[in-house]
Structures are given as structure tokens and as C-alpha cells.
C-alpha positions as CSV (number, residue, x, y, z in Angstrom):
1,M,8.6,-5.6,-22.2
2,D,7.1,-2.5,-23.9
3,Q,4.7,-3.5,-26.7
4,S,2.4,-1.7,-29.1
5,D,-1.3,-2.1,-29.3
6,P,-3.2,-2.2,-32.6
7,R,-3.5,1.6,-32.6
8,G,0.3,2.0,-32.3
9,K,0.3,3.1,-28.7
10,K,3.0,1.8,-26.4
11,F,2.2,0.0,-23.2
12,D,4.2,-1.7,-20.6
13,G,3.1,-5.2,-20.0
14,V,4.9,-5.6,-16.7
15,Q,3.3,-2.4,-15.4
16,A,-0.1,-3.7,-16.4
17,V,0.5,-6.8,-14.3
18,V,1.8,-4.6,-11.4
19,D,-1.4,-2.5,-11.6
20,M,-3.5,-5.7,-11.4
21,L,-1.5,-7.0,-8.5
22,N,-1.9,-3.8,-6.6
23,A,-5.7,-4.0,-7.1
24,M,-5.8,-7.6,-5.6
25,D,-6.2,-8.5,-2.0
26,E,-3.0,-9.6,-0.2
27,A,-3.8,-13.3,-0.2
28,G,-4.6,-13.3,-3.9
29,R,-1.5,-11.3,-4.8
30,E,0.8,-13.7,-2.8
31,K,-0.8,-16.7,-4.4
32,M,-0.4,-15.2,-7.9
33,L,3.3,-14.2,-7.3
34,A,4.1,-17.7,-5.9
35,S,2.6,-19.3,-9.0
36,L,4.4,-17.0,-11.3
37,A,7.7,-17.5,-9.4
38,K,7.6,-21.2,-10.5
39,Q,7.6,-20.2,-14.1
40,D,9.5,-17.0,-14.3
41,P,11.4,-15.9,-11.1
42,K,13.0,-13.0,-12.9
43,L,9.6,-11.6,-13.8
44,V,8.5,-11.9,-10.2
45,G,11.6,-10.0,-9.1
46,E,10.7,-7.1,-11.4
47,L,7.0,-7.2,-10.3
48,E,8.0,-7.0,-6.7
49,R,10.4,-4.2,-7.4
50,R,7.6,-2.2,-8.9
51,L,4.8,-3.0,-6.5
52,F,3.9,-0.4,-3.9
53,L,2.4,-1.9,-0.8
54,F,1.0,-0.3,2.3
55,E,4.1,-1.2,4.3
56,D,6.2,0.8,1.8
57,L,4.9,4.0,3.3
58,I,7.9,3.8,5.5
59,R,10.1,4.6,2.5
60,L,8.3,7.8,1.7
61,E,10.1,11.2,2.0
62,P,9.1,13.1,5.2
63,A,7.4,15.8,3.1
64,K,5.1,13.3,1.4
65,V,4.3,11.6,4.8
66,Q,3.3,15.0,6.2
67,K,1.0,15.7,3.2
68,L,-0.5,12.2,3.5
69,L,-1.1,12.6,7.3
70,R,-2.9,15.9,6.7
71,A,-5.0,14.4,3.9
72,L,-6.2,11.4,5.9
73,P,-9.0,11.4,8.4
74,A,-7.8,9.7,11.7
75,P,-10.4,7.0,11.6
76,K,-9.3,5.9,8.1
77,L,-5.6,5.9,9.1
78,A,-6.4,4.0,12.3
79,L,-8.2,1.3,10.4
80,A,-5.4,1.0,7.9
81,L,-2.8,0.7,10.6
82,R,-4.8,-2.0,12.4
83,K,-3.1,-4.8,10.4
84,S,0.3,-3.1,9.8
85,S,3.7,-3.7,11.3
86,E,4.9,-2.0,14.5
87,E,7.7,-0.6,12.5
88,L,5.3,1.3,10.2
89,K,3.2,2.4,13.1
90,S,6.3,3.8,14.9
91,F,7.5,5.5,11.8
92,L,4.1,7.3,11.2
93,F,3.8,8.2,14.9
94,S,7.2,9.8,14.7
95,Q,6.0,12.0,11.9
96,M,3.1,13.3,14.1
97,S,2.9,15.6,17.1
98,A,2.9,13.6,20.4
99,R,-0.7,14.6,21.0
100,S,-1.8,13.4,17.5
101,A,0.1,10.2,17.8
102,E,-1.4,9.4,21.2
103,M,-4.9,10.1,19.8
104,L,-4.3,7.8,16.9
105,K,-3.0,5.1,19.1
106,E,-6.1,5.3,21.2
107,E,-8.3,5.2,18.1
108,I,-6.5,2.0,16.9
109,Q,-7.0,0.4,20.3
110,N,-10.7,1.3,20.4
111,L,-11.5,-0.1,17.1
112,G,-13.8,-3.1,17.3
113,P,-13.5,-6.2,15.2
114,R,-13.0,-5.4,11.6
115,R,-12.9,-7.6,8.5
116,V,-9.5,-7.9,6.8
117,S,-11.1,-7.0,3.5
118,D,-12.2,-3.6,5.0
119,I,-8.7,-3.0,6.3
120,E,-7.1,-3.9,2.9
121,R,-9.7,-1.7,1.1
122,V,-8.7,1.4,3.2
123,Q,-5.0,0.5,2.7
124,K,-5.5,0.5,-1.1
125,E,-7.3,3.9,-0.9
126,I,-4.3,5.3,0.9
127,I,-1.9,3.8,-1.6
128,L,-3.8,5.5,-4.4
129,L,-3.7,8.8,-2.4
130,V,0.1,8.4,-2.1
131,K,0.5,7.9,-5.8
132,G,-1.4,11.2,-6.3
133,L,1.0,13.2,-4.1
């Protein structure tokens, strides 16, 4: 689905949609994908293949996980993990020292009520950081 713009530069239309979907909140992204699936299930499959979501951190190479953990302040990671799966939490804890993992678990438990939009914003920031690694 590569096309050229009027200046002759190539761009990938599917990647442009993926970038937009990555910038959306989770509810909006799911609604958009469900709507698109009715019209073009093949396209939705390609979009989902290219999307990188917060839960996909579990697929990162250990070296990248280590870089990410060193780059992230604990309060930011704790907030991002607030709404994540137990599988992802366990994976990230396993990549940390026992002491660091315990401190992070406590930080997650001690977080007061937070808006979902704040959690998703921090998760997006982490995704951008991962893409820069």
C-alpha cells in the first residue's frame, strides 16, 4: 500500500494508520478496529500485526528490557503497570533484582486512584521510549 505524495515521496498508508491507532486511547482504537473489520478484515489483520501495544513489552529482547528499566523512573513504571496483565508484571519483575521488584510492587500497591487516561498516557510514553531503543 505504498503510494507517492505530490512531491514524489513514498509513504506507507498502512503505517500511517498504525501510527494514528497507536496515538489513540485503547477504547477508541478498539472501536476503530472493530468498525474497519466489518469492511476490510485483511487490513485489520495487517494493522494489528504492526501495532505495538504496552502489553507487547513481553516480546522484547532481554537487553532492551534492561535498557528500558534503567531509563524509566519507578513511579512512571508503577503507574503504567497499574492496568497491565499479571503476565507482563511478572515478566518485568523477573528482569529486575529481587529488591527492585519488591519496591516496584509496593509502589504499585500504594498508588491511589488514577484516571485510566493518565495510565494510558504513561504507557504511550513508554512505547515511544521503546521505539527509540
